[in-house]
N, C-alpha and C positions, 0 to 999 in steps of 0.2 A: 253584512255582518255574518250571514249564514256561511259564506265560504271560508271565513276565518275559523269558525268552529270545525268545519269539515277538514280544513288543512291541519289544525292542531290534533284532531282525532287521528287522522292518517299518520301524522308524525309520531304520535305516541305508540300506535300499533306497530309501525315500522321499527321504532326504537326497541320495543319488546322483542319483536321477531329477530332483529339484528343481534340483540344481546343473547338470545337463546341459541342462535345459529352461528354467530360470529365469534369474535375474540375468545379462543379457547385457551385461557391462561393456565389451566391446570393440566392440559394434554391428556385428559381422561375421557375424551369423546368416544362414543360407541364405535365410530368409524375407525379410529386409531386402535382401539382395543380389539376389534374384530380382525384386524390385519395381523395382530400379534397375540396368539392365544396365551402365551406365557405372561404377557403384561396384564391380561384380564384377571388371572389368578392372583397376581401381585397386588392389583388394585383392590380386589375383594378383601384381601388380608389387610390392606391399609385402611379400608373403610371400617372393618371390624375393630381395628386398633383405635381409630379416631372416634368411633361411634359415641363413646361416653366421655370423651375428653372435652373440657371447657377451656376456652382461651382466657388468658389472664388480662388481656388488654380490653379497654372499653371500646364500644362502638365508635365513639368520637375519635379515639386514637387510630382505629383502623381506617376511618374516613380520611383523616389527615395523611396517613401513610400511603394509601392506595388510590384515593379519589381526588384529593386536593391538588390544585395546580401549583401550590407552593410546597408540595412534597419534596423532600430532599433526595428521594430515590429516583433512579432511572427506571424506565419500563422493564429492562432486563432484570434489574435488582428486585423490582416488585414481583415479577413472575417467579423468581427463585424464593423470595420471602413468603409468597402466598402458600407455598407447600406446607408451611407451618400452621396454616389456618384452615386449609381445605377440608371439608367434611367434619370440622369440629363444632361443638356447640358453643353458643354464646347466650348469656343471660344478662340483659341490660335494659336501659331505658332508651326510647327514641322519641323525639319531638315530631308530632304528626304534621306532615305537609298536606297529605290527602289520603283518603281511604275510599276504595272503590272495589266493586266485584270484578272478577275476571270473566270475560265474555265466553271463554272456552270451557269453563268449569264452574263449580260452586265456590271456589276459593275466594279469599279476600286479600287484596294487596294494600299495604300501607307504604306510602312513600314518606321517608323520614327526611327532615330538614338537615341540610349540611350546615354545621355550625359556622362556617366561614361566610356562607351566602345562602340565605333562605330560599332563593329562587332556583337553586341547584339541588337536585336530589342527592342526599348523602348515603341513603340505603333504601333498597326496595325489599320489603319484608312480605313474603307470601305466607299468609296465615291459613291454617286448616279451616275448612268450611264450618266446622263445629264452633268456631270462635266468633261467628257473625253477631250473635246477640250481645256479646261482651264489647265488640268493636263499635256497635251502634251507639254506645254511650260516650265515645270520644269525639271531641271537636278538633278543629285545626288548632295547632299550637299546644294541645294537651300532650303530656308525656305518657306513653304507653310502656308498661313493663312487659317484656316478652322473653321467650326462650325459643331458639331455633337453631338450624344448622347452616353455617356459612358454606356457600357453594361456589361463589365466583365474585368478580368485581368488574366494573367498567366505568367509563366517565359519564355515561348517560344515566345509568340506573344505580350507580354507586355500589356499595357492598350488597351482594345479593344473599338473602337469607331465606331458606325454605322450611316448610313444615313447622312454622312458628305457632306458638300458643301464648295467650295472654296470661301473665303471672300475677 
């Protein structure tokens, strides 16, 4: 039984590393920006513009559009559409699948249930370390109201939201 836990732990770690280093759907990676100094200043202006904008769609709608296997959009269409959400704020509810600390920092990660299939992560929400006491009060299947910044998406981690706070 111990090897199963080790395997699952290694899989989760590899999935997180892959999500952080892999599929760059927004084309805003530091490597791309360092090769083109002009793009760096353009991205900085874009981040300032989007900094206080909220998306009008719900988290569930974003999960259906970008993560769901039944999405009506192709991968190319998703990449183009995601530009409308990148670095924008979202304020919504998420049903808790799991809550855990990050081994590399003091942050807390909440994996939200995908409405289509509870065994698949619909969103991965990285909360600020200051939110730990609030998050200790939530159990699996509770709804947590949050606010954070949408930064990416992929099939393993779902919609990725950073710098989240409990509302």
